[in-house]
N, CA, C and O atoms as a GROMACS GRO file, in nm:
protein
  408
    1MET      N    1   0.085  -0.116   0.000
    1MET     CA    2   0.000   0.000   0.000
    1MET      C    3   0.090   0.123   0.000
    1MET      O    4   0.206   0.117   0.040
    2PHE      N    5   0.034   0.233  -0.046
    2PHE     CA    6   0.109   0.359  -0.054
    2PHE      C    7   0.047   0.461   0.041
    2PHE      O    8  -0.074   0.466   0.058
    3CYS      N    9   0.133   0.542   0.101
    3CYS     CA   10   0.087   0.646   0.193
    3CYS      C   11   0.006   0.751   0.115
    3CYS      O   12   0.047   0.794   0.007
    4LYS      N   13  -0.107   0.789   0.169
    4LYS     CA   14  -0.190   0.888   0.102
    4LYS      C   15  -0.135   1.030   0.117
    4LYS      O   16  -0.177   1.121   0.046
    5ASN      N   17  -0.041   1.048   0.209
    5ASN     CA   18   0.018   1.180   0.230
    5ASN      C   19   0.145   1.201   0.148
    5ASN      O   20   0.156   1.297   0.072
    6CYS      N   21   0.244   1.109   0.163
    6CYS     CA   22   0.372   1.128   0.096
    6CYS      C   23   0.390   1.040  -0.028
    6CYS      O   24   0.481   1.063  -0.107
    7GLY      N   25   0.303   0.938  -0.045
    7GLY     CA   26   0.307   0.855  -0.164
    7GLY      C   27   0.408   0.742  -0.161
    7GLY      O   28   0.420   0.669  -0.259
    8LYS      N   29   0.480   0.726  -0.052
    8LYS     CA   30   0.581   0.619  -0.043
    8LYS      C   31   0.514   0.487  -0.007
    8LYS      O   32   0.408   0.483   0.056
    9GLU      N   33   0.578   0.378  -0.050
    9GLU     CA   34   0.523   0.245  -0.023
    9GLU      C   35   0.548   0.208   0.123
    9GLU      O   36   0.659   0.221   0.174
   10ILE      N   37   0.441   0.160   0.188
   10ILE     CA   38   0.451   0.119   0.328
   10ILE      C   39   0.386  -0.017   0.346
   10ILE      O   40   0.316  -0.066   0.256
   11ASN      N   41   0.409  -0.078   0.460
   11ASN     CA   42   0.353  -0.209   0.493
   11ASN      C   43   0.200  -0.200   0.495
   11ASN      O   44   0.144  -0.102   0.543
   12ASP      N   45   0.134  -0.304   0.443
   12ASP     CA   46  -0.013  -0.306   0.439
   12ASP      C   47  -0.076  -0.303   0.578
   12ASP      O   48  -0.189  -0.258   0.593
   13ARG      N   49  -0.004  -0.350   0.678
   13ARG     CA   50  -0.059  -0.356   0.815
   13ARG      C   51  -0.019  -0.236   0.901
   13ARG      O   52  -0.056  -0.228   1.018
   14ALA      N   53   0.055  -0.144   0.843
   14ALA     CA   54   0.105  -0.029   0.919
   14ALA      C   55  -0.010   0.062   0.961
   14ALA      O   56  -0.100   0.092   0.882
   15ALA      N   57  -0.003   0.106   1.085
   15ALA     CA   58  -0.102   0.200   1.136
   15ALA      C   59  -0.064   0.343   1.100
   15ALA      O   60  -0.151   0.430   1.086
   16PHE      N   61   0.067   0.368   1.086
   16PHE     CA   62   0.119   0.500   1.052
   16PHE      C   63   0.224   0.484   0.943
   16PHE      O   64   0.290   0.381   0.932
   17CYS      N   65   0.240   0.587   0.863
   17CYS     CA   66   0.345   0.588   0.761
   17CYS      C   67   0.481   0.599   0.830
   17CYS      O   68   0.500   0.685   0.916
   18ALA      N   69   0.574   0.513   0.793
   18ALA     CA   70   0.708   0.514   0.853
   18ALA      C   71   0.788   0.635   0.809
   18ALA      O   72   0.888   0.669   0.874
   19TYR      N   73   0.749   0.701   0.702
   19TYR     CA   74   0.824   0.814   0.648
   19TYR      C   75   0.773   0.949   0.696
   19TYR      O   76   0.852   1.037   0.729
   20CYS      N   77   0.640   0.965   0.699
   20CYS     CA   78   0.586   1.097   0.737
   20CYS      C   79   0.503   1.094   0.865
   20CYS      O   80   0.470   1.200   0.919
   21GLY      N   81   0.466   0.974   0.915
   21GLY     CA   82   0.395   0.962   1.042
   21GLY      C   83   0.245   0.981   1.036
   21GLY      O   84   0.179   0.984   1.139
   22VAL      N   85   0.189   0.995   0.916
   22VAL     CA   86   0.045   1.015   0.901
   22VAL      C   87  -0.027   0.881   0.920
   22VAL      O   88   0.019   0.780   0.868
   23PRO      N   89  -0.140   0.879   0.995
   23PRO     CA   90  -0.215   0.754   1.009
   23PRO      C   91  -0.262   0.702   0.873
   23PRO      O   92  -0.299   0.780   0.785
   24THR      N   93  -0.261   0.571   0.858
   24THR     CA   94  -0.305   0.510   0.732
   24THR      C   95  -0.455   0.493   0.731
   24THR      O   96  -0.520   0.497   0.836
   25SER      N   97  -0.510   0.476   0.615
   25SER     CA   98  -0.654   0.454   0.604
   25SER      C   99  -0.692   0.320   0.664
   25SER      O  100  -0.807   0.301   0.706
   26HIS      N  101  -0.596   0.226   0.669
   26HIS     CA  102  -0.622   0.095   0.730
   26HIS      C  103  -0.655   0.112   0.877
   26HIS      O  104  -0.745   0.047   0.930
   27ASP      N  105  -0.582   0.200   0.944
   27ASP     CA  106  -0.605   0.225   1.086
   27ASP      C  107  -0.740   0.290   1.109
   27ASP      O  108  -0.809   0.257   1.206
   28GLU      N  109  -0.781   0.383   1.021
   28GLU     CA  110  -0.909   0.451   1.035
   28GLU      C  111  -1.026   0.355   1.017
   28GLU      O  112  -1.126   0.365   1.088
   29SER      N  113  -1.014   0.262   0.922
   29SER     CA  114  -1.124   0.170   0.898
   29SER      C  115  -1.142   0.071   1.011
   29SER      O  116  -1.253   0.023   1.035
   30SER      N  117  -1.033   0.039   1.083
   30SER     CA  118  -1.046  -0.056   1.193
   30SER      C  119  -1.113   0.008   1.314
   30SER      O  120  -1.163  -0.063   1.401
   31GLN      N  121  -1.115   0.141   1.320
   31GLN     CA  122  -1.178   0.209   1.432
   31GLN      C  123  -1.328   0.230   1.412
   31GLN      O  124  -1.400   0.258   1.508
   32GLN      N  125  -1.375   0.218   1.289
   32GLN     CA  126  -1.516   0.240   1.261
   32GLN      C  127  -1.597   0.118   1.304
   32GLN      O  128  -1.557   0.004   1.279
   33THR      N  129  -1.708   0.142   1.368
   33THR     CA  130  -1.798   0.034   1.405
   33THR      C  131  -1.932   0.057   1.338
   33THR      O  132  -1.976   0.171   1.322
   34GLU      N  133  -1.995  -0.051   1.300
   34GLU     CA  134  -2.124  -0.041   1.234
   34GLU      C  135  -2.234  -0.040   1.340
   34GLU      O  136  -2.235  -0.126   1.428
   35ALA      N  137  -2.325   0.055   1.330
   35ALA     CA  138  -2.431   0.069   1.429
   35ALA      C  139  -2.540  -0.035   1.404
   35ALA      O  140  -2.580  -0.058   1.289
   36THR      N  141  -2.589  -0.096   1.511
   36THR     CA  142  -2.701  -0.188   1.502
   36THR      C  143  -2.827  -0.111   1.535
   36THR      O  144  -2.831  -0.034   1.631
   37ASN      N  145  -2.929  -0.130   1.456
   37ASN     CA  146  -3.055  -0.058   1.475
   37ASN      C  147  -3.120  -0.100   1.607
   37ASN      O  148  -3.140  -0.219   1.632
   38VAL      N  149  -3.151  -0.003   1.689
   38VAL     CA  150  -3.208  -0.028   1.822
   38VAL      C  151  -3.348  -0.088   1.812
   38VAL      O  152  -3.383  -0.177   1.889
   39LEU      N  153  -3.429  -0.040   1.717
   39LEU     CA  154  -3.565  -0.094   1.703
   39LEU      C  155  -3.563  -0.241   1.661
   39LEU      O  156  -3.654  -0.316   1.696
   40ALA      N  157  -3.462  -0.281   1.586
   40ALA     CA  158  -3.450  -0.422   1.549
   40ALA      C  159  -3.426  -0.508   1.673
   40ALA      O  160  -3.481  -0.617   1.686
   41ILE      N  161  -3.343  -0.458   1.762
   41ILE     CA  162  -3.314  -0.531   1.887
   41ILE      C  163  -3.439  -0.535   1.975
   41ILE      O  164  -3.475  -0.640   2.028
   42ILE      N  165  -3.504  -0.420   1.991
   42ILE     CA  166  -3.625  -0.413   2.074
   42ILE      C  167  -3.735  -0.503   2.016
   42ILE      O  168  -3.803  -0.574   2.090
   43GLY      N  169  -3.752  -0.498   1.885
   43GLY     CA  170  -3.854  -0.581   1.821
   43GLY      C  171  -3.828  -0.729   1.840
   43GLY      O  172  -3.921  -0.806   1.862
   44PHE      N  173  -3.701  -0.769   1.831
   44PHE     CA  174  -3.667  -0.910   1.851
   44PHE      C  175  -3.698  -0.954   1.994
   44PHE      O  176  -3.754  -1.062   2.015
   45ILE      N  177  -3.663  -0.872   2.091
   45ILE     CA  178  -3.689  -0.907   2.232
   45ILE      C  179  -3.838  -0.913   2.260
   45ILE      O  180  -3.886  -1.009   2.322
   46PHE      N  181  -3.913  -0.813   2.215
   46PHE     CA  182  -4.057  -0.810   2.241
   46PHE      C  183  -4.132  -0.919   2.165
   46PHE      O  184  -4.244  -0.954   2.203
   47SER      N  185  -4.074  -0.972   2.059
   47SER     CA  186  -4.144  -1.075   1.982
   47SER      C  187  -4.174  -1.198   2.066
   47SER      O  188  -4.268  -1.272   2.035
   48PHE      N  189  -4.096  -1.222   2.170
   48PHE     CA  190  -4.119  -1.337   2.257
   48PHE      C  191  -4.224  -1.310   2.365
   48PHE      O  192  -4.290  -1.403   2.411
   49PHE      N  193  -4.239  -1.185   2.407
   49PHE     CA  194  -4.326  -1.153   2.519
   49PHE      C  195  -4.455  -1.083   2.480
   49PHE      O  196  -4.563  -1.120   2.527
   50ILE      N  197  -4.446  -0.983   2.394
   50ILE     CA  198  -4.563  -0.909   2.346
   50ILE      C  199  -4.551  -0.903   2.194
   50ILE      O  200  -4.498  -0.806   2.140
   51PRO      N  201  -4.601  -1.006   2.124
   51PRO     CA  202  -4.578  -1.018   1.979
   51PRO      C  203  -4.624  -0.899   1.895
   51PRO      O  204  -4.559  -0.867   1.796
   52ILE      N  205  -4.732  -0.833   1.932
   52ILE     CA  206  -4.781  -0.722   1.852
   52ILE      C  207  -4.681  -0.606   1.856
   52ILE      O  208  -4.658  -0.540   1.755
   53VAL      N  209  -4.623  -0.580   1.973
   53VAL     CA  210  -4.520  -0.476   1.986
   53VAL      C  211  -4.394  -0.520   1.912
   53VAL      O  212  -4.327  -0.439   1.848
   54GLY      N  213  -4.364  -0.648   1.923
   54GLY     CA  214  -4.246  -0.702   1.855
   54GLY      C  215  -4.253  -0.689   1.704
   54GLY      O  216  -4.155  -0.653   1.640
   55ILE      N  217  -4.370  -0.719   1.648
   55ILE     CA  218  -4.381  -0.712   1.502
   55ILE      C  219  -4.377  -0.568   1.453
   55ILE      O  220  -4.320  -0.540   1.347
   56VAL      N  221  -4.438  -0.476   1.527
   56VAL     CA  222  -4.436  -0.335   1.487
   56VAL      C  223  -4.293  -0.280   1.493
   56VAL      O  224  -4.247  -0.217   1.398
   57CYS      N  225  -4.225  -0.303   1.604
   57CYS     CA  226  -4.087  -0.253   1.618
   57CYS      C  227  -3.994  -0.318   1.517
   57CYS      O  228  -3.906  -0.252   1.462
   58SER      N  229  -4.013  -0.448   1.491
   58SER     CA  230  -3.927  -0.518   1.396
   58SER      C  231  -3.947  -0.467   1.254
   58SER      O  232  -3.850  -0.453   1.179
   59ILE      N  233  -4.071  -0.439   1.216
   59ILE     CA  234  -4.097  -0.387   1.081
   59ILE      C  235  -4.036  -0.248   1.066
   59ILE      O  236  -3.973  -0.218   0.964
   60ILE      N  237  -4.054  -0.163   1.166
   60ILE     CA  238  -3.994  -0.030   1.160
   60ILE      C  239  -3.842  -0.041   1.159
   60ILE      O  240  -3.774   0.027   1.082
   61GLY      N  241  -3.788  -0.128   1.244
   61GLY     CA  242  -3.644  -0.148   1.249
   61GLY      C  243  -3.588  -0.201   1.119
   61GLY      O  244  -3.481  -0.158   1.076
   62TYR      N  245  -3.660  -0.292   1.055
   62TYR     CA  246  -3.616  -0.348   0.926
   62TYR      C  247  -3.609  -0.238   0.820
   62TYR      O  248  -3.512  -0.229   0.745
   63ASN      N  249  -3.714  -0.155   0.815
   63ASN     CA  250  -3.714  -0.045   0.719
   63ASN      C  251  -3.603   0.057   0.746
   63ASN      O  252  -3.543   0.111   0.653
   64GLU      N  253  -3.575   0.082   0.874
   64GLU     CA  254  -3.469   0.176   0.910
   64GLU      C  255  -3.331   0.122   0.874
   64GLU      O  256  -3.243   0.198   0.834
   65THR      N  257  -3.311  -0.011   0.888
   65THR     CA  258  -3.180  -0.068   0.851
   65THR      C  259  -3.154  -0.053   0.702
   65THR      O  260  -3.041  -0.032   0.660
   66ILE      N  261  -3.259  -0.062   0.623
   66ILE     CA  262  -3.243  -0.043   0.479
   66ILE      C  263  -3.218   0.104   0.447
   66ILE      O  264  -3.130   0.138   0.368
   67LYS      N  265  -3.295   0.190   0.512
   67LYS     CA  266  -3.286   0.334   0.484
   67LYS      C  267  -3.150   0.393   0.523
   67LYS      O  268  -3.094   0.475   0.450
   68HIS      N  269  -3.097   0.350   0.639
   68HIS     CA  270  -2.973   0.409   0.692
   68HIS      C  271  -2.853   0.316   0.677
   68HIS      O  272  -2.745   0.347   0.727
   69ASN      N  273  -2.870   0.204   0.610
   69ASN     CA  274  -2.763   0.106   0.588
   69ASN      C  275  -2.697   0.064   0.720
   69ASN      O  276  -2.575   0.065   0.733
   70GLU      N  277  -2.781   0.026   0.816
   70GLU     CA  278  -2.733  -0.018   0.948
   70GLU      C  279  -2.737  -0.170   0.953
   70GLU      O  280  -2.800  -0.234   0.869
   71SER      N  281  -2.669  -0.226   1.051
   71SER     CA  282  -2.679  -0.369   1.073
   71SER      C  283  -2.802  -0.397   1.159
   71SER      O  284  -2.857  -0.306   1.221
   72GLY      N  285  -2.843  -0.520   1.163
   72GLY     CA  286  -2.960  -0.559   1.241
   72GLY      C  287  -3.077  -0.602   1.156
   72GLY      O  288  -3.185  -0.629   1.207
   73ARG      N  289  -3.056  -0.608   1.023
   73ARG     CA  290  -3.164  -0.646   0.932
   73ARG      C  291  -3.210  -0.789   0.961
   73ARG      O  292  -3.330  -0.816   0.961
   74GLY      N  293  -3.116  -0.881   0.984
   74GLY     CA  294  -3.151  -1.019   1.015
   74GLY      C  295  -3.224  -1.031   1.148
   74GLY      O  296  -3.317  -1.111   1.161
   75LEU      N  297  -3.183  -0.952   1.244
   75LEU     CA  298  -3.248  -0.951   1.375
   75LEU      C  299  -3.391  -0.902   1.364
   75LEU      O  300  -3.482  -0.957   1.426
   76ALA      N  301  -3.412  -0.798   1.284
   76ALA     CA  302  -3.547  -0.746   1.263
   76ALA      C  303  -3.634  -0.848   1.190
   76ALA      O  304  -3.751  -0.865   1.223
   77LEU      N  305  -3.577  -0.914   1.090
   77LEU     CA  306  -3.651  -1.017   1.017
   77LEU      C  307  -3.689  -1.133   1.108
   77LEU      O  308  -3.800  -1.186   1.100
   78ALA      N  309  -3.598  -1.172   1.195
   78ALA     CA  310  -3.628  -1.278   1.292
   78ALA      C  311  -3.740  -1.234   1.387
   78ALA      O  312  -3.827  -1.313   1.422
   79GLY      N  313  -3.737  -1.108   1.428
   79GLY     CA  314  -3.844  -1.056   1.514
   79GLY      C  315  -3.979  -1.058   1.446
   79GLY      O  316  -4.080  -1.086   1.510
   80ILE      N  317  -3.982  -1.028   1.316
   80ILE     CA  318  -4.107  -1.033   1.240
   80ILE      C  319  -4.161  -1.175   1.234
   80ILE      O  320  -4.279  -1.199   1.259
   81VAL      N  321  -4.073  -1.270   1.202
   81VAL     CA  322  -4.115  -1.410   1.189
   81VAL      C  323  -4.161  -1.466   1.323
   81VAL      O  324  -4.267  -1.530   1.331
   82ILE      N  325  -4.084  -1.443   1.427
   82ILE     CA  326  -4.119  -1.496   1.560
   82ILE      C  327  -4.249  -1.434   1.610
   82ILE      O  328  -4.334  -1.504   1.666
   83SER      N  329  -4.266  -1.304   1.590
   83SER     CA  330  -4.391  -1.238   1.632
   83SER      C  331  -4.510  -1.295   1.557
   83SER      O  332  -4.615  -1.320   1.617
   84ALA      N  333  -4.495  -1.317   1.427
   84ALA     CA  334  -4.605  -1.373   1.348
   84ALA      C  335  -4.641  -1.513   1.395
   84ALA      O  336  -4.759  -1.547   1.404
   85ILE      N  337  -4.540  -1.594   1.426
   85ILE     CA  338  -4.567  -1.730   1.475
   85ILE      C  339  -4.639  -1.727   1.608
   85ILE      O  340  -4.737  -1.798   1.628
   86PHE      N  341  -4.591  -1.644   1.702
   86PHE     CA  342  -4.656  -1.636   1.833
   86PHE      C  343  -4.797  -1.580   1.823
   86PHE      O  344  -4.886  -1.623   1.897
   87MET      N  345  -4.820  -1.484   1.733
   87MET     CA  346  -4.955  -1.430   1.715
   87MET      C  347  -5.047  -1.537   1.655
   87MET      O  348  -5.163  -1.546   1.694
   88ALA      N  349  -4.996  -1.616   1.562
   88ALA     CA  350  -5.077  -1.724   1.504
   88ALA      C  351  -5.111  -1.828   1.608
   88ALA      O  352  -5.224  -1.877   1.612
   89ILE      N  353  -5.015  -1.863   1.692
   89ILE     CA  354  -5.042  -1.958   1.801
   89ILE      C  355  -5.147  -1.903   1.895
   89ILE      O  356  -5.234  -1.977   1.941
   90GLY      N  357  -5.139  -1.773   1.926
   90GLY     CA  358  -5.239  -1.711   2.013
   90GLY      C  359  -5.378  -1.713   1.953
   90GLY      O  360  -5.476  -1.741   2.023
   91VAL      N  361  -5.389  -1.685   1.823
   91VAL     CA  362  -5.519  -1.687   1.756
   91VAL      C  363  -5.575  -1.829   1.754
   91VAL      O  364  -5.695  -1.849   1.777
   92ILE      N  365  -5.490  -1.927   1.726
   92ILE     CA  366  -5.534  -2.066   1.727
   92ILE      C  367  -5.582  -2.108   1.865
   92ILE      O  368  -5.683  -2.177   1.878
   93ALA      N  369  -5.510  -2.066   1.969
   93ALA     CA  370  -5.550  -2.099   2.106
   93ALA      C  371  -5.684  -2.037   2.142
   93ALA      O  372  -5.765  -2.100   2.210
   94ILE      N  373  -5.708  -1.914   2.097
   94ILE     CA  374  -5.836  -1.847   2.125
   94ILE      C  375  -5.949  -1.920   2.053
   94ILE      O  376  -6.055  -1.942   2.111
   95VAL      N  377  -5.927  -1.957   1.927
   95VAL     CA  378  -6.030  -2.029   1.850
   95VAL      C  379  -6.060  -2.163   1.914
   95VAL      O  380  -6.177  -2.202   1.924
   96ILE      N  381  -5.957  -2.236   1.956
   96ILE     CA  382  -5.980  -2.366   2.021
   96ILE      C  383  -6.054  -2.348   2.151
   96ILE      O  384  -6.142  -2.428   2.182
   97ALA      N  385  -6.020  -2.245   2.229
   97ALA     CA  386  -6.090  -2.220   2.356
   97ALA      C  387  -6.234  -2.185   2.331
   97ALA      O  388  -6.321  -2.227   2.407
   98ALA      N  389  -6.262  -2.108   2.226
   98ALA     CA  390  -6.400  -2.069   2.196
   98ALA      C  391  -6.479  -2.190   2.151
   98ALA      O  392  -6.596  -2.204   2.188
   99VAL      N  393  -6.421  -2.278   2.071
   99VAL     CA  394  -6.490  -2.398   2.024
   99VAL      C  395  -6.516  -2.493   2.141
   99VAL      O  396  -6.623  -2.553   2.149
  100MET      N  397  -6.421  -2.508   2.228
  100MET     CA  398  -6.435  -2.600   2.343
  100MET      C  399  -6.542  -2.553   2.442
  100MET      O  400  -6.610  -2.634   2.505
  101SER      N  401  -6.557  -2.421   2.456
  101SER     CA  402  -6.653  -2.370   2.553
  101SER      C  403  -6.796  -2.370   2.497
  101SER      O  404  -6.892  -2.357   2.573
  102ALA      N  405  -6.811  -2.383   2.367
  102ALA     CA  406  -6.943  -2.380   2.306
  102ALA      C  407  -7.013  -2.511   2.311
  102ALA      O  408  -7.126  -2.523   2.264
   0.00000   0.00000   0.00000
């Protein structure tokens, strides 16, 4: 790799240029962290306890991950699926209870 400041060839793993001391772009990229969407996390957690809240937060979180290019898209998708399954189980349980009581 070449230094972006002085143009001299430096080691690919170098954090700083050995010739001019300027930090390399490799060092800058290692410091960046990708943000995880908070609504995706909240939606996933709520999908187990309050599915309606989980599905709403997960859908909003999924759309936000696409809009802002954040991580957490898989987590939001899992929250949507889990919420839908738990809501379906709840509806089936209500229908069975209504049929049994009639």
